[in-house]
C-alpha positions as CSV (number, residue, x, y, z in Angstrom):
1,M,-42.2,10.8,8.8
2,I,-40.0,12.8,7.4
3,N,-36.2,10.9,7.4
4,T,-33.4,13.0,7.8
5,K,-30.2,12.5,5.5
6,L,-26.8,12.3,7.5
7,D,-24.3,14.4,6.1
8,L,-20.8,13.9,8.0
9,K,-19.4,17.3,6.2
10,K,-21.9,19.1,8.2
11,V,-21.7,16.9,11.6
12,N,-17.9,17.8,11.1
13,N,-18.5,21.0,9.5
14,E,-14.8,22.5,11.4
15,L,-12.9,19.9,9.8
16,F,-14.0,20.9,6.5
17,N,-14.5,24.5,6.8
18,V,-11.1,25.4,5.6
19,K,-10.1,28.5,3.2
20,E,-7.1,28.6,0.2
21,G,-4.2,30.4,1.8
22,E,-5.6,29.4,5.7
23,Y,-3.4,26.7,7.7
24,K,-5.7,25.7,10.5
25,K,-4.7,23.3,13.5
26,V,-7.7,20.9,13.7
27,I,-9.1,18.2,16.2
28,C,-10.2,15.0,13.9
29,D,-12.1,12.6,16.4
30,K,-12.3,8.3,15.7
31,A,-13.9,7.7,12.0
32,Y,-14.9,4.7,10.1
33,Y,-14.2,4.2,6.6
34,I,-14.2,1.6,3.6
35,A,-10.2,1.3,2.3
36,I,-8.3,-0.3,0.1
37,N,-4.7,-0.1,-0.6
38,G,-2.0,0.3,-3.6
39,E,0.8,1.8,-4.8
40,G,2.5,3.5,-7.5
41,D,1.5,6.9,-9.6
42,P,-2.4,7.2,-9.6
43,N,-2.2,9.1,-13.2
44,N,-3.2,6.7,-15.7
45,N,-3.4,3.5,-13.6
46,A,-6.1,1.2,-14.2
47,D,-5.6,-0.5,-10.7
48,Y,-6.2,2.9,-8.9
49,T,-9.0,3.7,-11.2
50,N,-10.7,0.2,-10.7
51,K,-9.9,0.6,-7.1
52,V,-11.7,3.7,-6.3
53,S,-14.6,2.4,-8.5
54,S,-15.0,-0.4,-6.1
55,L,-15.3,2.0,-3.1
56,Y,-17.9,3.8,-4.5
57,K,-19.5,0.9,-5.7
58,V,-19.9,-0.9,-2.0
59,A,-20.5,2.8,-0.8
60,Y,-23.3,3.2,-2.9
61,K,-24.9,-0.2,-2.2
62,L,-24.5,0.8,1.9
63,K,-26.0,4.0,1.3
64,F,-29.3,2.3,-0.4
65,Q,-29.3,-0.9,2.0
66,Y,-29.5,1.5,5.0
67,K,-31.9,3.9,3.3
68,K,-34.4,1.2,3.5
69,E,-34.2,1.1,7.1
70,G,-34.5,4.7,7.7
71,L,-30.9,5.6,8.0
72,D,-30.2,7.5,4.8
73,F,-26.7,9.2,4.8
74,V,-24.5,11.3,2.0
75,V,-21.8,9.3,0.3
76,M,-18.8,11.3,1.2
77,P,-16.2,12.5,-0.4
78,L,-13.1,10.2,-1.7
79,S,-10.0,10.1,0.6
80,G,-6.4,9.3,0.4
81,L,-3.7,8.5,2.9
82,W,-0.4,8.6,0.8
83,W,3.2,7.6,1.9
84,A,6.7,6.7,0.7
85,E,10.0,5.9,2.3
86,D,11.2,9.5,1.7
87,N,8.6,12.1,2.5
88,N,10.0,14.3,0.1
89,S,8.4,12.4,-2.7
90,F,5.2,14.3,-1.7
91,V,7.3,17.8,-2.5
92,Q,9.1,16.8,-5.3
93,G,7.5,14.4,-7.1
94,G,8.6,10.7,-7.7
95,K,4.7,9.3,-7.7
96,E,5.7,5.7,-9.0
97,L,7.2,5.4,-5.4
98,W,4.2,6.5,-3.9
99,K,1.9,4.2,-1.6
100,W,-2.0,4.7,-0.6
101,T,-5.0,4.1,1.2
102,M,-7.8,5.3,-0.4
103,M,-11.0,5.4,2.0
104,I,-14.6,6.9,2.1
105,Q,-16.1,7.7,5.5
106,L,-19.1,6.0,6.8
107,P,-21.7,6.6,9.4
108,N,-20.8,5.0,13.0
109,Y,-23.9,3.1,12.6
110,I,-22.8,0.6,9.9
111,K,-21.5,-2.7,10.9
112,E,-18.4,-4.7,9.4
113,D,-20.4,-7.9,8.6
114,H,-23.2,-5.4,6.3
115,I,-20.2,-4.4,4.7
116,N,-19.3,-8.3,4.1
117,N,-22.5,-8.9,2.8
118,I,-22.7,-6.2,0.1
119,K,-19.2,-7.5,-0.7
120,G,-20.2,-10.9,-1.3
121,S,-23.4,-9.9,-2.8
122,L,-20.6,-7.9,-5.9
123,N,-19.0,-11.5,-6.3
124,E,-20.6,-11.8,-10.1
125,D,-19.5,-7.9,-10.8
126,E,-16.3,-7.0,-13.0
127,L,-14.6,-5.5,-10.6
128,Y,-14.6,-7.9,-7.6
129,S,-11.4,-8.3,-7.8
130,S,-11.2,-5.3,-6.0
131,I,-13.8,-5.2,-4.3
132,K,-13.1,-8.2,-2.2
133,D,-10.0,-6.3,-1.2
134,I,-11.9,-3.7,0.6
135,E,-11.3,-3.3,4.2
136,F,-13.4,-1.8,7.2
137,I,-11.3,0.4,9.1
138,E,-11.3,2.8,12.1
139,Y,-8.6,5.9,12.0
140,I,-8.0,8.3,14.8
141,E,-6.0,11.0,13.1
142,G,-6.2,13.1,16.1
143,E,-4.4,16.7,16.3
144,A,-3.5,17.8,12.6
145,Y,-3.1,21.0,10.6
146,E,-4.9,21.2,7.8
147,T,-5.3,23.9,4.2
148,L,-7.5,23.9,1.0
149,Y,-5.7,23.6,-2.2
150,I,-7.2,24.9,-5.3
151,G,-6.2,23.5,-8.6
152,S,-4.2,20.5,-10.7
153,Y,-3.2,17.4,-8.3
154,K,0.1,17.4,-9.9
155,N,0.7,21.6,-9.0
156,E,-0.3,21.0,-5.3
157,G,3.8,20.3,-3.9
158,D,4.2,23.8,-3.2
159,T,1.1,23.9,-1.0
160,V,2.1,20.5,1.0
161,K,5.6,22.3,1.9
162,K,4.2,25.2,2.9
163,L,1.9,23.1,5.2
164,H,4.9,21.0,6.7
165,E,6.9,24.5,7.5
166,I,3.9,26.2,9.0
167,I,3.8,23.2,11.5
168,K,7.3,23.2,12.2
169,E,7.0,26.9,12.8
170,N,4.7,26.2,15.4
171,G,6.6,23.9,17.5
172,Y,5.6,20.4,15.6
173,K,6.6,17.5,14.3
174,L,4.7,15.6,11.3
175,R,2.8,12.5,12.7
176,G,1.7,10.1,10.3
177,K,0.5,9.9,6.9
178,H,-0.4,12.7,4.2
179,H,-3.8,12.8,4.0
180,E,-6.3,14.2,1.2
181,I,-9.8,14.8,0.9
182,Y,-11.0,15.3,-2.7
183,L,-14.1,17.4,-2.9
184,N,-14.8,17.5,-6.3
185,D,-15.1,14.6,-9.2
186,P,-12.1,14.8,-11.5
187,R,-14.2,13.5,-14.0
188,K,-16.6,16.2,-13.9
189,T,-14.4,19.5,-12.9
190,D,-12.1,21.5,-14.7
191,E,-8.5,20.8,-13.3
192,N,-8.0,24.2,-11.9
193,K,-10.9,24.6,-10.1
194,L,-10.5,20.9,-8.3
195,K,-10.7,21.6,-4.4
196,T,-8.5,19.6,-2.0
197,I,-8.3,19.7,1.6
198,I,-4.8,18.6,2.4
199,R,-4.4,17.6,6.2
200,Q,-1.1,16.2,8.0
201,G,-1.2,14.6,11.4
202,I,1.1,16.4,14.2
203,E,2.9,15.7,17.5
204,A,4.8,18.1,20.3
C-alpha cells in the first residue's frame, strides 16, 4: 500500500496561487497551527531565531511520528502574524515595536495532546525554553486580500501599503493582524529572490 503525503499547499491551492503584482480576495477557512509569540525586530534576534527553530523541531517530530502511522504530510512554510500599536509600523519600519506570532500550519488530524507529548519528549533539548512555550491554536482568518511579494523583507513596505490601499478602494476596512507566509528558506535563498505571500484580513 502506497501512503499519500498530504500537502496543504495543494489542498488550499487558491490561497497559494497568487502572482507578484496581483492583489486578490480570498476566503481562508479554519486552520490549525503550532505557534509561539514574541516581540521586537526579528533581524539579528536570538530569541526570534530560537523560537522559529523550536517550531520546526516540533513540526518535524510530528511529521515523523505520524508518518509511522501512515499519515505523512509536508511540513508547511513558516507563517507570521505581525502587529503593533501603530499599524503604520508595517509601512514605515519601526521593527523594534513589532509583536509577532510565528506559526506552522498542521493537518487537522493532529491532536493537541500529541503535540504536548512531543514537547515533553524534548525536555532535554537545548531549545526547550522555547519549545515549552509553543501553543496549539485554531485560527480563522476569513475574508482577506493577498499578494505575492518577491524581494528582501526590508523592502516590502511599498507592497504592504499598496495592499492596504486596494482593500480600501474596494470598500473594505483592515481587520485582524498582518499575515506573512514565507515560501523560501532565507538561509538558502538570495534575499532578492525571497517569495512572501502578504495577506490582510478585511471587513465591510
